[in-house]
C-alpha positions as a Python dict, from the first residue, in 0.01 Angstrom:
ca = {
    (1, 'X'): (0, 0, 0),
    (2, 'X'): (259, 307, 86),
    (3, 'X'): (331, 244, -264),
    (4, 'X'): (69, 421, -428),
    (5, 'X'): (0, 603, -84),
    (6, 'X'): (304, 792, -101),
    (7, 'X'): (221, 1028, -372),
    (8, 'X'): (-126, 1120, -287),
    (9, 'X'): (-219, 1441, -48),
    (10, 'X'): (-330, 1328, 332),
    (11, 'X'): (-626, 1442, 349),
    (12, 'X'): (-728, 1182, 73),
    (13, 'X'): (-847, 847, 258),
    (14, 'X'): (-688, 534, 188),
    (15, 'X'): (-978, 358, -25),
    (16, 'X'): (-1031, 656, -245),
    (17, 'X'): (-732, 532, -497),
    (18, 'X'): (-897, 148, -509),
    (19, 'X'): (-1273, 246, -537),
    (20, 'X'): (-1289, 606, -697),
    (21, 'X'): (-1139, 452, -1070),
    (22, 'X'): (-1408, 175, -1026),
    (23, 'X'): (-1687, 380, -951),
    (24, 'X'): (-1628, 606, -1261),
    (25, 'X'): (-1573, 251, -1521),
    (26, 'X'): (-1913, 138, -1378),
    (27, 'X'): (-2075, 523, -1449),
    (28, 'X'): (-1897, 548, -1800),
    (29, 'X'): (-2024, 158, -1865),
    (30, 'X'): (-2394, 278, -1805),
    (31, 'X'): (-2367, 591, -1972),
    (32, 'X'): (-2237, 388, -2364),
    (33, 'X'): (-2496, 87, -2287),
    (34, 'X'): (-2791, 176, -2034),
    (35, 'X'): (-2964, 79, -1870),
    (36, 'X'): (-3095, -233, -2082),
    (37, 'X'): (-2920, -603, -2009),
    (38, 'X'): (-2750, -747, -2215),
    (39, 'X'): (-2375, -870, -2326),
    (40, 'X'): (-2211, -522, -2408),
    (41, 'X'): (-2332, -375, -2042),
    (42, 'X'): (-2244, -726, -1848),
    (43, 'X'): (-1884, -706, -1989),
    (44, 'X'): (-1866, -352, -1960),
    (45, 'X'): (-1959, -388, -1561),
    (46, 'X'): (-1744, -671, -1545),
    (47, 'X'): (-1477, -515, -1671),
    (48, 'X'): (-1513, -195, -1412),
    (49, 'X'): (-1570, -403, -1122),
    (50, 'X'): (-1233, -600, -1166),
    (51, 'X'): (-1089, -271, -1134),
    (52, 'X'): (-1110, -341, -749),
    (53, 'X'): (-797, -549, -745),
    (54, 'X'): (-613, -438, -1009),
    (55, 'X'): (-294, -328, -739),
    (56, 'X'): (-300, -717, -664),
    (57, 'X'): (-325, -903, -1025),
    (58, 'X'): (-266, -599, -1293),
    (59, 'X'): (-176, -788, -1569),
    (60, 'X'): (-528, -1009, -1497),
    (61, 'X'): (-693, -695, -1441),
    (62, 'X'): (-631, -589, -1812),
    (63, 'X'): (-700, -869, -2003),
    (64, 'X'): (-1040, -902, -1798),
    (65, 'X'): (-1106, -525, -1925),
    (66, 'X'): (-1034, -594, -2294),
    (67, 'X'): (-1384, -740, -2344),
    (68, 'X'): (-1536, -420, -2233),
    (69, 'X'): (-1348, -188, -2501),
    (70, 'X'): (-1416, -481, -2745),
    (71, 'X'): (-1746, -582, -2679),
    (72, 'X'): (-1921, -272, -2484),
    (73, 'X'): (-1670, -10, -2588),
    (74, 'X'): (-1610, 157, -2291),
    (75, 'X'): (-1288, 382, -2253),
    (76, 'X'): (-1200, 398, -1896),
    (77, 'X'): (-1175, 35, -1763),
    (78, 'X'): (-891, -110, -2015),
    (79, 'X'): (-720, 282, -2014),
    (80, 'X'): (-702, 276, -1627),
    (81, 'X'): (-581, -86, -1602),
    (82, 'X'): (-321, -49, -1826),
    (83, 'X'): (-187, 286, -1661),
    (84, 'X'): (-145, 36, -1365),
    (85, 'X'): (46, -157, -1565),
    (86, 'X'): (275, 153, -1691),
    (87, 'X'): (319, 285, -1334),
    (88, 'X'): (503, -79, -1243),
    (89, 'X'): (875, -160, -1333),
    (90, 'X'): (769, -397, -1589),
    (91, 'X'): (964, -439, -1920),
    (92, 'X'): (936, -207, -2174),
    (93, 'X'): (830, -536, -2414),
    (94, 'X'): (490, -634, -2181),
    (95, 'X'): (398, -341, -2164),
    (96, 'X'): (413, -246, -2554),
    (97, 'X'): (216, -573, -2563),
    (98, 'X'): (-38, -464, -2351),
    (99, 'X'): (-77, -117, -2553),
    (100, 'X'): (-138, -293, -2855),
    (101, 'X'): (-380, -554, -2700),
    (102, 'X'): (-588, -235, -2619),
    (103, 'X'): (-505, -57, -2976),
    (104, 'X'): (-635, -350, -3112),
    (105, 'X'): (-937, -463, -2903),
    (106, 'X'): (-1028, -57, -2973),
    (107, 'X'): (-971, -78, -3301),
    (108, 'X'): (-1151, -399, -3470),
    (109, 'X'): (-1511, -400, -3421),
    (110, 'X'): (-1739, -667, -3230),
    (111, 'X'): (-1839, -871, -3448),
    (112, 'X'): (-1514, -834, -3666),
    (113, 'X'): (-1731, -946, -3932),
    (114, 'X'): (-1857, -593, -3985),
    (115, 'X'): (-1501, -461, -4058),
    (116, 'X'): (-1512, -252, -4323),
    (117, 'X'): (-1149, -132, -4478),
    (118, 'X'): (-1309, 21, -4815),
    (119, 'X'): (-1290, 380, -4664),
    (120, 'X'): (-889, 459, -4632),
    (121, 'X'): (-935, 793, -4426),
    (122, 'X'): (-1211, 641, -4210),
    (123, 'X'): (-1000, 341, -4131),
    (124, 'X'): (-645, 554, -4030),
    (125, 'X'): (-862, 776, -3816),
    (126, 'X'): (-980, 465, -3644),
    (127, 'X'): (-674, 362, -3621),
    (128, 'X'): (-483, 660, -3483),
    (129, 'X'): (-786, 726, -3245),
    (130, 'X'): (-685, 350, -3115),
    (131, 'X'): (-307, 417, -3107),
    (132, 'X'): (-396, 758, -2938),
    (133, 'X'): (-574, 593, -2675),
    (134, 'X'): (-332, 305, -2587),
    (135, 'X'): (-34, 531, -2572),
    (136, 'X'): (-204, 786, -2329),
    (137, 'X'): (-240, 553, -1985),
    (138, 'X'): (117, 406, -2100),
    (139, 'X'): (258, 804, -2136),
    (140, 'X'): (98, 851, -1820),
    (141, 'X'): (202, 585, -1625),
    (142, 'X'): (567, 583, -1745),
    (143, 'X'): (579, 977, -1626),
    (144, 'X'): (426, 882, -1257),
    (145, 'X'): (704, 629, -1258),
    (146, 'X'): (964, 847, -1338),
    (147, 'X'): (823, 1089, -1114),
    (148, 'X'): (799, 837, -852),
    (149, 'X'): (1150, 738, -894),
    (150, 'X'): (1269, 1115, -895),
    (151, 'X'): (1067, 1152, -514),
    (152, 'X'): (1267, 821, -367),
    (153, 'X'): (1597, 943, -543),
    (154, 'X'): (1603, 1298, -429),
    (155, 'X'): (1452, 1092, -32),
    (156, 'X'): (1751, 911, -64),
    (157, 'X'): (1961, 1215, -145),
    (158, 'X'): (1832, 1401, 119),
    (159, 'X'): (1928, 1106, 332),
    (160, 'X'): (2283, 1070, 237),
    (161, 'X'): (2336, 1474, 282),
    (162, 'X'): (2224, 1420, 659),
    (163, 'X'): (2439, 1144, 730),
    (164, 'X'): (2707, 1329, 581),
    (165, 'X'): (2690, 1598, 747),
    (166, 'X'): (2623, 1389, 1092),
    (167, 'X'): (3000, 1257, 1012),
    (168, 'X'): (3131, 1614, 925),
    (169, 'X'): (2983, 1715, 1259),
    (170, 'X'): (3160, 1402, 1430),
    (171, 'X'): (3481, 1501, 1171),
    (172, 'X'): (3509, 1840, 1371),
    (173, 'X'): (3450, 1722, 1689),
    (174, 'X'): (3740, 1500, 1656),
    (175, 'X'): (3898, 1770, 1503),
    (176, 'X'): (3871, 2009, 1847),
    (177, 'X'): (3930, 1680, 2069),
    (178, 'X'): (4274, 1679, 1897),
    (179, 'X'): (4399, 2004, 1897),
    (180, 'X'): (4278, 2054, 2281),
    (181, 'X'): (4500, 1763, 2336),
    (182, 'X'): (4781, 1918, 2166),
    (183, 'X'): (4743, 2248, 2330),
    (184, 'X'): (4676, 2079, 2638),
    (185, 'X'): (5030, 1887, 2628),
    (186, 'X'): (5228, 2174, 2533),
    (187, 'X'): (5068, 2411, 2764),
    (188, 'X'): (4979, 2251, 3023),
    (189, 'X'): (5275, 2034, 3040),
    (190, 'X'): (5515, 2255, 3000),
    (191, 'X'): (5408, 2478, 3307),
    (192, 'X'): (5356, 2183, 3531),
    (193, 'X'): (5674, 2025, 3438),
    (194, 'X'): (5847, 2398, 3529),
    (195, 'X'): (5668, 2356, 3878),
    (196, 'X'): (5808, 2013, 3948),
    (197, 'X'): (6132, 2140, 3862),
    (198, 'X'): (6150, 2439, 4072),
    (199, 'X'): (5973, 2207, 4333),
    (200, 'X'): (6261, 1972, 4313),
    (201, 'X'): (6511, 2240, 4360),
    (202, 'X'): (6367, 2399, 4664),
    (203, 'X'): (6352, 2042, 4819),
    (204, 'X'): (6737, 2039, 4718),
    (205, 'X'): (6847, 2375, 4826),
    (206, 'X'): (6634, 2399, 5165),
    (207, 'X'): (6721, 2341, 5562),
    (208, 'X'): (6322, 2345, 5677),
    (209, 'X'): (6165, 2024, 5709),
    (210, 'X'): (5851, 2204, 5636),
    (211, 'X'): (5906, 2331, 5314),
    (212, 'X'): (6106, 2012, 5222),
    (213, 'X'): (5809, 1844, 5271),
    (214, 'X'): (5555, 2107, 5129),
    (215, 'X'): (5844, 2098, 4809),
    (216, 'X'): (5805, 1673, 4772),
    (217, 'X'): (5423, 1710, 4760),
    (218, 'X'): (5424, 1951, 4522),
    (219, 'X'): (5671, 1778, 4326),
    (220, 'X'): (5471, 1372, 4336),
    (221, 'X'): (5119, 1561, 4270),
    (222, 'X'): (5255, 1766, 3977),
    (223, 'X'): (5400, 1401, 3884),
    (224, 'X'): (5043, 1306, 3926),
    (225, 'X'): (4900, 1525, 3718),
    (226, 'X'): (5134, 1495, 3397),
    (227, 'X'): (5057, 1138, 3465),
    (228, 'X'): (4723, 1207, 3433),
    (229, 'X'): (4733, 1451, 3116),
    (230, 'X'): (4962, 1208, 2961),
    (231, 'X'): (4642, 921, 2988),
    (232, 'X'): (4379, 1223, 2861),
    (233, 'X'): (4624, 1331, 2575),
    (234, 'X'): (4592, 911, 2465),
    (235, 'X'): (4247, 935, 2482),
    (236, 'X'): (4187, 1260, 2284),
    (237, 'X'): (4455, 1233, 2023),
    (238, 'X'): (4297, 925, 1934),
    (239, 'X'): (3959, 1114, 1803),
    (240, 'X'): (4086, 1274, 1539),
    (241, 'X'): (4393, 1464, 1384),
    (242, 'X'): (4493, 1863, 1383),
    (243, 'X'): (4347, 2118, 1109),
    (244, 'X'): (4326, 2459, 1288),
    (245, 'X'): (4517, 2634, 1565),
    (246, 'X'): (4318, 2781, 1860),
    (247, 'X'): (4359, 3150, 1926),
    (248, 'X'): (4526, 3322, 2136),
    (249, 'X'): (4814, 3192, 2094),
    (250, 'X'): (5194, 3335, 2204),
    (251, 'X'): (5394, 3402, 1905),
    (252, 'X'): (5837, 3451, 1785),
    (253, 'X'): (5879, 3719, 1995),
    (254, 'X'): (5737, 3539, 2355),
    (255, 'X'): (6013, 3287, 2323),
    (256, 'X'): (6253, 3482, 2533),
    (257, 'X'): (5975, 3501, 2813),
    (258, 'X'): (5972, 3131, 2723),
    (259, 'X'): (6362, 3076, 2822),
    (260, 'X'): (6376, 3299, 3100),
    (261, 'X'): (6097, 3145, 3258),
    (262, 'X'): (6286, 2807, 3227),
    (263, 'X'): (6524, 2752, 3472),
    (264, 'X'): (6769, 2581, 3210),
    (265, 'X'): (7118, 2718, 3095),
    (266, 'X'): (6987, 2813, 2761),
    (267, 'X'): (7157, 3087, 2516),
    (268, 'X'): (6930, 3171, 2288),
    (269, 'X'): (7044, 3292, 1903),
    (270, 'X'): (6828, 3468, 1732),
    (271, 'X'): (6853, 3607, 1353),
    (272, 'X'): (6522, 3605, 1263),
    (273, 'X'): (6396, 3939, 1061),
    (274, 'X'): (6133, 4062, 1265),
    (275, 'X'): (5965, 4262, 1026),
    (276, 'X'): (5882, 3948, 819),
    (277, 'X'): (5585, 3896, 713),
    (278, 'X'): (5481, 3528, 868),
    (279, 'X'): (5136, 3364, 889),
    (280, 'X'): (5052, 3327, 1271),
    (281, 'X'): (5070, 2943, 1223),
    (282, 'X'): (5423, 2956, 1162),
    (283, 'X'): (5493, 3117, 1443),
    (284, 'X'): (5300, 2940, 1646),
    (285, 'X'): (5463, 2621, 1566),
    (286, 'X'): (5803, 2766, 1602),
    (287, 'X'): (5757, 2875, 1928),
    (288, 'X'): (5577, 2534, 2067),
    (289, 'X'): (5836, 2356, 1895),
    (290, 'X'): (6098, 2517, 2166),
    (291, 'X'): (5849, 2506, 2458),
    (292, 'X'): (5837, 2110, 2402),
    (293, 'X'): (6165, 2085, 2348),
    (294, 'X'): (6238, 2297, 2671),
    (295, 'X'): (6025, 2039, 2807),
    (296, 'X'): (6195, 1721, 2729),
    (297, 'X'): (6550, 1848, 2832),
    (298, 'X'): (6395, 1903, 3159),
    (299, 'X'): (6266, 1543, 3151),
    (300, 'X'): (6535, 1353, 3049),
    (301, 'X'): (6903, 1577, 3032),
    (302, 'X'): (6881, 1793, 3377),
    (303, 'X'): (7106, 2003, 3380),
    (304, 'X'): (7239, 1970, 3008),
    (305, 'X'): (7313, 2295, 2836),
    (306, 'X'): (7087, 2447, 2574),
    (307, 'X'): (7153, 2623, 2218),
    (308, 'X'): (6836, 2725, 2060),
    (309, 'X'): (6862, 2887, 1723),
    (310, 'X'): (6574, 3103, 1542),
    (311, 'X'): (6732, 3214, 1213),
    (312, 'X'): (6571, 3294, 823),
    (313, 'X'): (6747, 3054, 535),
    (314, 'X'): (6637, 3038, 227),
    (315, 'X'): (6407, 2755, 290),
    (316, 'X'): (6238, 2930, 551),
    (317, 'X'): (6236, 3001, 896),
    (318, 'X'): (6509, 2770, 1125),
    (319, 'X'): (6441, 2622, 1466),
    (320, 'X'): (6692, 2424, 1621),
    (321, 'X'): (6730, 2355, 1976),
    (322, 'X'): (7027, 2092, 2070),
    (323, 'X'): (7127, 2024, 2412),
    (324, 'X'): (7401, 1819, 2538),
    (325, 'X'): (7455, 1532, 2778),
    (326, 'X'): (7260, 1552, 3132),
    (327, 'X'): (7453, 1653, 3415),
    (328, 'X'): (7485, 1289, 3681),
    (329, 'X'): (7524, 1539, 3986),
    (330, 'X'): (7131, 1702, 3862),
    (331, 'X'): (6884, 1487, 4003),
    (332, 'X'): (6613, 1378, 3767),
    (333, 'X'): (6250, 1529, 3823),
    (334, 'X'): (6098, 1171, 3732),
    (335, 'X'): (5848, 1348, 3488),
    (336, 'X'): (5611, 1066, 3332),
    (337, 'X'): (5619, 1130, 2955),
    (338, 'X'): (5294, 1093, 2714),
    (339, 'X'): (5519, 1012, 2425),
    (340, 'X'): (5336, 1263, 2165),
    (341, 'X'): (5514, 1614, 2194),
    (342, 'X'): (5741, 1509, 1931),
    (343, 'X'): (5514, 1305, 1739),
    (344, 'X'): (5248, 1647, 1771),
    (345, 'X'): (5523, 1864, 1676),
    (346, 'X'): (5629, 1679, 1307),
    (347, 'X'): (5258, 1643, 1220),
    (348, 'X'): (5275, 2060, 1293),
    (349, 'X'): (5507, 2112, 1122),
    (350, 'X'): (5433, 1899, 848),
    (351, 'X'): (5058, 2084, 826),
    (352, 'X'): (5239, 2342, 727),
    (353, 'X'): (5424, 2227, 477),
    (354, 'X'): (5814, 2232, 688),
    (355, 'X'): (5984, 1952, 813),
    (356, 'X'): (6124, 1838, 1214),
    (357, 'X'): (6388, 1603, 1258),
    (358, 'X'): (6471, 1470, 1622),
    (359, 'X'): (6770, 1269, 1686),
    (360, 'X'): (7035, 1203, 1927),
    (361, 'X'): (7365, 1402, 1885),
    (362, 'X'): (7733, 1284, 1889),
    (363, 'X'): (7797, 1420, 2197),
    (364, 'X'): (7518, 1252, 2340),
    (365, 'X'): (7263, 1514, 2342),
    (366, 'X'): (6949, 1544, 2166),
    (367, 'X'): (6896, 1768, 1870),
    (368, 'X'): (6543, 1905, 1769),
    (369, 'X'): (6566, 2106, 1379),
    (370, 'X'): (6273, 2247, 1241),
    (371, 'X'): (6234, 2450, 924),
    (372, 'X'): (5884, 2578, 851),
    (373, 'X'): (5754, 2796, 537),
    (374, 'X'): (5734, 3149, 577),
    (375, 'X'): (5396, 3120, 455),
    (376, 'X'): (5128, 2888, 586),
    (377, 'X'): (5032, 2614, 262),
    (378, 'X'): (4737, 2594, 118),
    (379, 'X'): (4541, 2339, 304),
    (380, 'X'): (4771, 2302, 637),
    (381, 'X'): (4631, 2338, 933),
}
């Protein structure tokens, strides 16, 4: 029923498409054949009544209506039955045969012996009339079927578009999670590890038991916080990839302040052009590279000397952080590492069209070297 009901207005009763055509066919039979009983009236009424089953048995109903047009000269019942066949997904051959049967039944007189082919003009008119009578319900049926198929296709495309919109929304949400994870690692891990380092220095240098105990507590809480942060970053980073940056964010001009707060033995060399035009994403990535590298030095090479170099090259902006081996006299802060820092830096550099290399140095230290283009590449994050 839904196959037929889909194209009807809501106010139309469900039985109307079944009963109304049959009633119209009955009226057609009575108008053509009158109320006088006879073979023509009976076959015409039979053709009208069988229309009630045209949806379930379209081919059989169509064949049952052909005597009505051949003997009773009615039109509506066989045309409605042929329309029912045309509106369904049937082969063109079957549809052509049905149309030919209707045209033949309409063209031939009853009885066939009354057929007169002497008048060519009159015969041609009868033939054209029969062909038009057969072609009209076929054309209407094909038009209705095409319209229904287009409506179904449009509905399918609409649902597909809605699914794509939901997937895009999920992707945006995953991207925001990944960006949050990256910024969380860059900012929070740096600050917490710095707090832990300062607390460790107080614990070693002070003679006050209460201050030493407080510093130990701060250091333990910092380690625990970083451990929790590492777990959260792992979950958030698994949700998606970085495509955009968050604001507000630090720039190259903020590097001296970052180095000053690190309490590390850092030599800073900046020969970059302060008037050079760079995208915010490039400067932000350069800052994060230095920040992450200094954090790793505190974790894995305490007491090491560090050299931070920023300069212009033909390929773009060079940022290099090189540290020596750890000082055995300086206790390790025992800060947990999530393993996401350098991975995130490399992804960020690649998304901007740059490169990042990180490898051990010959003197036992470590080198982080990144080159960023002056302008953010199209499609970069």
